[in-house]
Backbone as CSV, one residue per row, in Angstrom:
resi,resn,N_x,N_y,N_z,CA_x,CA_y,CA_z,C_x,C_y,C_z
1,MET,-17.459,69.371,48.819,-17.182,70.270,47.989,-16.908,70.473,46.866
2,ASP,-17.456,71.914,46.159,-18.129,72.420,45.316,-17.162,72.550,44.615
3,ASP,-17.081,72.938,43.460,-16.463,72.942,41.581,-15.660,73.927,42.124
4,SER,-15.544,75.526,42.787,-14.285,76.594,42.836,-13.583,75.533,43.574
5,THR,-13.788,75.368,45.333,-13.127,74.904,45.783,-12.473,73.851,45.127
6,GLY,-12.878,72.233,44.679,-12.048,70.957,43.445,-11.009,71.529,42.675
7,LEU,-11.747,72.820,41.914,-11.130,73.583,41.199,-9.202,74.511,41.168
8,ARG,-9.808,74.796,43.369,-9.389,75.589,44.012,-7.421,74.580,43.873
9,GLU,-8.079,73.256,44.559,-6.629,72.180,45.862,-6.884,71.567,44.364
10,ARG,-6.830,71.542,42.906,-6.406,70.996,41.564,-4.906,71.871,41.169
11,LYS,-5.331,73.483,40.868,-4.369,74.095,40.768,-2.787,74.241,42.119
12,LYS,-4.128,74.147,43.277,-2.659,74.561,44.048,-1.202,73.191,43.714
13,ALA,-2.724,71.336,43.202,-1.592,69.990,42.909,-0.444,70.688,41.797
14,ALA,-1.628,71.368,41.658,-0.829,71.433,39.646,1.256,72.582,40.444
15,THR,0.932,73.436,41.513,1.780,73.994,41.798,3.081,72.948,42.854
16,ARG,2.434,72.946,43.340,3.297,71.835,44.594,4.444,70.620,43.673
17,LEU,3.078,70.013,42.402,4.378,69.686,41.106,4.614,69.861,40.084
18,ALA,4.692,71.473,40.007,5.883,72.116,38.931,6.757,71.986,40.355
19,LEU,6.466,72.521,41.289,7.276,72.979,41.673,8.516,71.757,42.136
20,HIS,7.963,71.025,42.371,8.810,69.019,42.362,10.045,69.202,41.250
21,GLU,9.093,69.097,40.590,9.393,68.693,38.886,11.073,69.197,38.849
22,ALA,10.264,70.586,38.896,11.763,71.721,38.596,12.956,71.431,39.222
23,ALA,12.863,71.583,40.844,13.323,70.691,41.835,14.352,69.594,41.266
24,LEU,13.894,68.155,40.480,14.385,67.504,40.416,15.479,67.386,39.132
25,ARG,14.746,68.033,38.313,15.501,68.411,37.165,16.448,69.650,37.789
26,LEU,15.818,70.332,38.087,17.707,71.089,38.040,18.949,70.215,38.555
27,ALA,17.997,69.694,39.295,19.498,69.577,40.535,19.160,68.019,39.592
28,VAL,19.303,67.529,37.911,19.517,66.804,37.369,20.672,67.982,37.294
29,GLU,20.400,68.685,35.977,21.273,69.976,35.686,22.859,70.074,36.169
30,ARG,22.469,70.805,37.890,23.510,71.510,38.073,24.194,70.891,39.624
31,GLY,23.426,69.748,40.233,24.092,69.617,40.257,22.736,70.634,42.630
32,TRP,22.977,68.533,43.489,22.366,69.992,44.330,22.838,70.928,45.146
33,ASP,24.317,71.414,45.076,24.444,71.885,45.679,24.210,73.240,45.044
34,ARG,24.637,73.472,44.204,24.302,74.431,42.898,22.794,75.287,43.213
35,VAL,21.777,74.051,43.255,19.925,74.234,43.022,19.655,75.628,44.223
36,THR,19.420,76.421,44.600,18.429,77.173,45.010,17.841,77.807,45.005
37,VAL,16.071,77.790,45.544,15.261,77.775,46.346,14.184,79.373,44.720
38,GLU,15.098,80.284,44.417,14.580,81.285,43.584,15.064,80.561,42.595
39,ALA,15.994,79.727,41.930,15.810,78.457,40.998,14.734,77.495,40.608
40,ILE,14.686,77.047,42.130,13.584,76.196,41.289,11.753,77.728,41.439
41,ALA,11.581,78.074,41.590,10.577,79.219,41.432,10.203,79.303,40.084
42,ASP,11.667,80.512,39.709,12.103,80.394,38.095,11.692,79.534,37.558
43,ALA,12.619,78.296,37.877,11.896,77.649,36.530,10.144,77.392,36.570
44,ALA,9.285,76.627,38.180,8.445,76.412,38.481,7.666,78.151,37.143
45,ASN,8.038,79.301,36.961,7.154,80.291,36.893,6.994,80.479,37.980
46,VAL,7.260,80.360,38.705,6.340,81.178,39.798,6.538,81.954,41.002
47,SER,6.092,83.020,42.277,8.340,83.622,42.663,8.077,83.142,43.816
48,ARG,9.516,83.551,44.377,10.087,83.040,46.202,9.166,82.541,47.289
49,ARG,8.327,83.815,47.077,6.846,83.511,48.085,5.727,82.500,47.538
50,THR,5.482,82.369,46.418,4.449,80.642,45.842,5.959,80.060,46.773
51,PHE,6.966,79.392,46.265,7.220,78.661,46.740,7.679,78.116,48.360
52,SER,7.366,79.439,49.476,7.912,79.457,50.768,5.926,79.145,50.578
53,ASN,5.206,79.163,49.283,3.844,78.638,51.007,3.327,77.291,50.984
54,TYR,4.403,76.926,49.733,4.091,75.577,49.604,5.499,74.666,50.215
55,PHE,6.761,74.857,50.275,7.398,73.911,50.525,8.797,74.922,51.328
56,SER,8.881,73.800,52.787,9.727,75.058,53.856,11.135,75.326,53.177
57,SER,11.400,74.228,52.708,13.168,73.830,52.131,12.807,73.744,50.803
58,LYS,13.980,73.494,50.300,14.541,73.161,48.163,14.645,71.717,48.022
59,GLU,15.181,71.052,49.755,14.926,69.237,50.387,13.823,68.803,49.901
60,GLU,12.557,69.754,50.950,11.162,69.253,50.485,10.962,69.267,49.081
61,ALA,10.417,70.441,48.940,10.058,70.073,46.876,10.494,69.378,46.251
62,LEU,11.884,68.611,46.131,12.585,67.111,45.332,12.234,66.321,46.160
63,PHE,11.638,65.815,48.006,11.271,64.317,47.490,9.906,65.773,47.989
64,HIS,8.529,65.921,47.665,7.386,66.119,47.424,7.036,65.264,47.017
65,GLY,7.304,63.259,45.797,6.831,62.856,45.278,6.639,62.233,46.656
66,ASP,7.502,61.589,46.777,7.736,60.482,47.629,7.491,60.997,49.171
67,ALA,6.845,61.737,49.766,5.499,62.139,50.771,4.358,61.870,50.376
68,VAL,4.304,62.445,48.541,2.571,61.955,48.414,2.816,60.729,48.587
69,ARG,3.892,59.840,47.665,3.107,58.112,48.287,3.659,57.138,49.556
70,LEU,4.877,58.043,50.254,4.237,57.184,52.104,3.114,57.891,52.187
71,ARG,2.313,58.935,52.341,1.147,59.387,53.033,0.141,58.488,52.313
72,ARG,-0.007,58.958,51.018,-0.852,57.431,50.106,0.430,55.292,51.461
73,THR,0.682,55.711,51.206,0.961,53.947,52.019,0.441,54.600,53.270
74,LEU,-0.007,54.957,53.914,-1.047,55.604,55.116,-2.184,55.089,54.782
75,HIS,-2.527,55.672,54.053,-3.744,55.707,53.790,-4.406,54.159,52.901
76,LEU,-3.255,53.531,52.137,-4.172,52.218,51.648,-3.684,51.227,53.267
77,ILE,-2.869,51.057,53.737,-2.846,50.805,55.510,-4.294,50.862,55.586
78,ARG,-4.659,52.393,56.096,-6.380,52.713,56.291,-7.186,51.785,57.398
79,GLU,-6.931,51.564,55.300,-8.499,51.082,54.130,-8.620,49.922,54.993
80,GLN,-7.663,49.593,55.149,-6.929,47.643,55.137,-8.538,47.293,56.338
81,PRO,-8.735,45.469,56.457,-9.613,45.326,57.256,-8.762,44.899,58.362
82,ALA,-9.458,45.941,59.735,-8.691,45.886,61.574,-8.428,44.594,61.634
83,ASP,-9.146,43.601,61.352,-8.859,42.364,62.181,-7.212,41.417,61.210
84,ALA,-6.603,41.776,59.979,-5.858,41.245,59.192,-5.377,41.622,59.947
85,ALA,-3.468,40.779,59.515,-2.432,40.003,60.669,-1.530,41.737,59.398
86,PRO,-1.183,42.499,61.018,-0.162,43.748,60.553,1.040,43.593,58.952
87,TRP,2.178,41.630,59.605,1.805,41.949,57.990,2.033,41.987,56.763
88,THR,1.043,41.289,56.625,-0.584,41.104,55.610,-0.842,42.721,54.488
89,VAL,-1.346,43.003,56.049,-1.922,44.626,56.816,-0.605,45.488,54.668
90,LEU,0.859,44.748,55.888,1.428,46.120,55.356,1.694,46.124,53.983
91,THR,2.511,44.742,53.698,2.657,43.725,52.833,1.317,44.491,50.677
92,ARG,-0.133,44.337,51.537,-1.054,44.780,51.126,-0.768,45.835,50.605
93,ALA,-1.157,46.190,50.695,-0.223,48.471,51.066,0.797,48.604,50.275
94,ALA,1.687,48.258,50.454,3.083,48.136,49.863,3.122,47.981,48.351
95,GLU,2.202,46.406,48.179,1.966,45.940,46.480,1.512,46.557,45.996
96,GLN,-0.196,47.238,46.549,-0.561,48.445,45.373,-0.732,49.685,45.355
97,LEU,1.019,49.771,46.261,0.988,51.738,46.011,2.336,51.154,44.840
98,THR,2.740,50.341,44.908,4.062,49.928,44.119,3.134,49.915,42.552
99,ALA,2.428,49.191,42.457,1.037,48.820,41.260,0.772,50.343,40.952
100,GLU,-0.328,51.447,40.945,-0.046,52.353,41.372,0.590,52.757,40.421
101,MET,1.270,53.837,41.448,3.091,54.641,41.117,3.883,54.777,40.292
102,TYR,4.648,52.744,40.663,5.309,52.882,39.562,5.476,51.751,38.884
103,GLY,3.604,51.399,37.866,3.810,50.811,37.342,4.556,50.698,35.910
104,ASP,4.716,51.973,35.273,3.856,51.981,34.603,5.589,53.847,34.300
105,VAL,7.002,53.473,34.687,7.568,54.503,35.624,8.051,54.798,34.171
106,ASP,8.336,56.180,34.540,9.146,56.971,32.607,10.716,56.855,33.138
107,PRO,11.563,56.777,31.676,13.078,55.684,32.159,13.275,57.552,33.032
108,SER,12.981,58.327,32.397,14.501,60.148,32.510,13.756,59.931,33.970
109,TRP,12.869,60.211,35.136,12.665,59.692,36.646,13.798,58.600,36.399
110,LEU,13.711,57.727,36.363,14.707,56.850,37.138,15.891,57.545,37.261
111,ALA,16.701,58.109,35.918,18.191,58.281,35.497,17.933,59.562,36.520
112,ARG,17.204,60.648,36.430,17.489,61.185,37.067,17.195,60.713,38.803
113,ARG,16.807,59.797,39.394,16.930,59.223,41.063,18.560,58.881,41.571
114,GLN,18.853,58.064,39.946,20.217,57.767,39.940,21.296,58.203,39.901
115,GLN,21.291,59.657,38.965,21.915,60.967,39.606,22.267,61.574,41.037
116,LEU,21.286,61.724,41.359,20.671,62.510,43.206,21.334,61.017,44.273
117,ARG,21.191,60.171,43.834,21.036,58.770,45.494,23.103,59.222,45.773
118,GLY,22.334,58.826,46.883,24.157,59.079,47.757,24.355,60.873,47.854
119,HIS,23.889,61.847,47.204,24.122,62.442,47.887,23.364,63.480,50.238
120,PRO,24.766,63.572,50.448,24.396,64.514,52.204,23.082,64.702,51.718
121,SER,22.946,65.466,51.616,21.424,66.586,52.292,19.748,65.898,51.976
122,VAL,20.242,65.127,50.833,19.093,63.777,49.648,18.897,63.028,50.646
123,VAL,20.485,61.809,50.943,20.247,61.296,51.699,19.390,61.509,53.142
124,ALA,19.829,63.031,53.477,19.035,63.647,55.220,17.662,63.718,55.505
125,HIS,17.082,64.197,54.275,16.359,64.188,53.917,15.317,63.575,53.717
126,GLN,15.970,62.726,53.266,14.674,61.127,52.526,13.973,60.733,53.916
127,ALA,14.793,60.059,54.961,15.554,59.337,56.572,14.925,61.075,57.177
128,ALA,15.141,61.376,56.833,14.200,62.745,57.847,12.440,62.798,57.874
129,ALA,11.839,62.397,55.855,10.094,61.958,55.112,10.267,60.746,56.189
130,TYR,11.158,59.476,56.186,10.168,58.189,56.430,10.652,58.793,58.136
131,THR,11.212,59.103,58.487,11.139,59.093,59.972,9.522,59.468,60.787
132,ALA,9.487,60.993,60.016,8.668,61.438,59.671,7.078,60.418,59.726
133,VAL,7.232,59.494,58.329,5.944,58.906,58.850,5.386,57.620,59.266
134,GLU,6.699,56.859,59.537,7.017,55.862,60.937,6.070,56.393,61.837
135,ARG,6.815,57.356,62.400,5.872,58.088,63.624,4.367,57.678,63.484
136,GLU,2.849,57.253,62.323,2.357,57.556,62.008,2.123,56.344,61.860
137,LEU,2.808,54.910,61.480,2.538,54.277,61.158,2.640,53.926,62.653
138,VAL,3.354,53.882,62.990,3.896,52.977,64.626,2.122,52.754,65.651
139,ALA,1.815,54.288,65.490,0.452,54.300,66.151,-0.269,53.283,65.540
140,GLU,-0.691,53.430,63.772,-1.419,52.536,62.958,-1.584,51.580,63.864
141,LEU,0.002,51.322,63.780,-0.199,49.098,63.725,-0.707,49.361,65.258
142,ALA,-0.614,49.652,66.158,-0.739,49.697,67.542,-1.738,49.507,68.076
143,HIS,-3.307,50.090,67.583,-3.653,49.469,66.706,-4.453,48.713,66.234
144,ARG,-3.989,47.740,65.906,-3.662,46.408,65.635,-2.819,45.214,66.187
145,LEU,-2.382,45.566,66.892,-1.543,44.788,67.826,-2.321,44.087,69.448
146,THR,-2.360,42.848,69.054,-2.443,42.990,70.903,-1.996,42.005,71.563
147,GLY,-1.551,41.554,73.028,-0.885,41.212,74.034,0.404,42.176,74.554
148,PRO,1.426,41.458,74.662,2.510,42.053,75.463,3.598,43.400,74.419
149,ASP,4.097,44.678,75.420,4.773,46.135,75.056,4.140,46.063,73.583
150,VAL,2.899,46.557,73.173,1.837,46.805,71.532,3.281,47.775,71.347
151,ALA,3.733,49.262,72.292,4.368,49.572,71.988,5.490,49.503,71.022
152,LEU,5.934,48.911,71.903,8.065,48.130,71.143,8.249,46.809,69.804
153,ARG,6.688,46.615,70.241,6.450,45.698,68.249,6.064,46.422,67.606
154,SER,5.372,48.278,67.862,4.767,48.674,66.630,5.628,48.974,65.766
155,ARG,6.322,49.484,66.914,7.831,50.705,66.242,8.248,49.935,65.589
156,VAL,9.033,48.451,65.825,10.396,47.058,65.182,9.082,46.601,64.460
157,LEU,7.942,46.605,64.180,6.967,46.470,62.470,7.610,47.063,61.754
158,ALA,7.038,49.241,61.798,7.171,49.461,61.577,8.300,50.154,60.436
159,ALA,9.500,49.649,61.503,10.317,50.265,60.723,11.056,49.620,59.954
160,THR,10.628,48.094,60.366,11.326,47.281,59.837,10.488,46.717,57.699
161,PHE,9.561,47.318,58.113,8.332,47.661,56.921,8.870,48.804,56.149
162,LEU,9.303,50.105,56.221,9.501,50.890,56.183,11.305,50.879,55.027
163,ALA,12.395,49.573,56.229,14.161,49.577,56.334,13.154,48.668,54.335
164,VAL,11.917,47.709,54.487,12.122,46.830,53.399,12.070,47.542,52.599
165,VAL,11.325,48.260,52.229,10.524,48.766,51.288,11.721,49.995,50.887
166,ARG,12.763,51.238,51.939,13.196,51.454,50.823,14.813,51.162,50.666
167,VAL,14.654,49.987,50.986,15.462,48.725,50.117,15.865,48.119,49.469
168,ALA,14.588,47.788,48.509,13.707,47.262,47.542,13.971,48.470,46.590
169,VAL,13.353,49.248,46.837,12.939,51.027,45.974,15.402,51.783,45.321
170,GLN,15.955,50.895,46.981,16.810,51.800,45.939,17.743,50.904,44.681
171,HIS,17.348,49.759,45.462,17.781,47.849,44.284,17.237,48.385,43.293
172,TRP,16.364,48.622,42.868,15.926,48.725,42.524,15.755,49.779,41.192
173,ILE,16.541,50.887,42.145,16.922,52.595,41.296,18.610,52.047,40.848
174,ASP,19.193,50.951,41.692,20.589,50.610,41.045,20.696,50.100,40.228
175,HIS,19.162,48.592,39.691,19.293,47.495,39.431,17.810,47.113,38.534
176,PRO,17.443,49.155,37.553,16.042,48.331,37.613,15.529,47.583,36.211
177,ASP,16.500,45.979,36.239,16.522,45.137,35.156,14.501,44.447,35.465
178,ARG,13.808,44.703,36.662,12.266,44.121,36.620,11.619,45.216,37.177
179,PRO,10.161,45.110,37.427,9.283,46.294,37.242,9.728,45.956,38.873
180,LEU,9.958,47.224,38.873,9.696,47.664,40.381,8.673,47.056,41.969
181,PRO,7.463,46.511,41.226,6.592,46.172,42.363,7.165,44.476,42.710
182,ASP,7.890,44.267,41.881,7.786,43.047,41.809,9.391,42.550,42.338
183,ALA,10.267,43.440,42.011,11.093,43.862,43.447,10.360,44.581,45.296
184,VAL,9.879,44.985,45.242,9.165,45.868,45.838,8.119,44.447,46.705
185,ARG,8.104,42.820,45.566,7.371,42.446,46.304,8.072,41.294,47.223
186,MET,9.322,40.792,46.142,9.991,40.097,46.873,11.029,40.618,48.464
187,ALA,11.444,41.545,48.242,12.291,42.155,49.860,10.779,41.421,50.645
188,LEU,9.780,42.305,50.472,8.923,41.720,51.503,8.374,40.310,51.734
189,THR,8.796,39.735,50.945,8.641,38.223,51.416,9.811,37.244,51.792
190,GLU,10.929,38.091,51.420,11.804,38.094,52.343,12.314,38.043,53.119
191,ALA,11.572,39.817,54.539,11.664,39.848,55.273,9.910,38.968,56.479
192,THR,9.069,37.728,55.631,8.283,37.644,56.732,8.283,37.180,56.720
193,PRO,9.663,36.053,57.083,9.294,35.243,58.354,10.036,35.871,60.023
194,LEU,11.201,36.621,59.366,10.896,37.850,60.428,10.114,38.968,61.304
195,ALA,9.402,39.224,59.776,8.068,40.111,60.724,6.717,39.595,61.015
196,ALA,6.622,38.986,60.559,6.028,38.180,60.676,5.684,37.028,61.936
197,ALA,5.976,36.746,62.971,5.868,35.692,63.267,6.119,35.846,64.778
198,GLU,5.239,37.152,65.577,5.727,37.221,66.571,3.530,38.146,65.939
199,TYR,3.497,38.732,64.792,2.121,39.699,65.086,1.514,38.646,64.222
């Protein structure tokens, strides 16, 4: 990658982040129902057309951070040794991700997420984001499993993992009395006997 390509990619990433942060800030200030794409674009100092080049909806802009974290999880899973036990692979990836991205959380980010939880359109979009990643995770796990019913078992394992991580994060948002990596680690440990039994 030459310097101009690298600079272009950094600018794109900065614009995406600015739009995401504007969506998050406006959602808390105005209430999600009162936030428009135009308002997000204005707050990020870009045009409506520029917004559309990066995101297809205000929900997508709001959950850009979540999408980045889910994609990073997939990358970390793919980096794990091919012969490692699937649940071990998933656990290591989740622990590494939370240490990287949530080791030192900005209290204002947490406060904003607490205010937004439970909004119907927000919850629906979050579920859709997890579903999209789940399909890729199923495919990755299918390569790592052997024995009968790999298609079904990989779907069960992927769904279990994502549900455990989602529940741990939501619990931590509601009760941030310990670091998120600790909450995720505890939740995955609780799920280990069931999830790892047949894998």
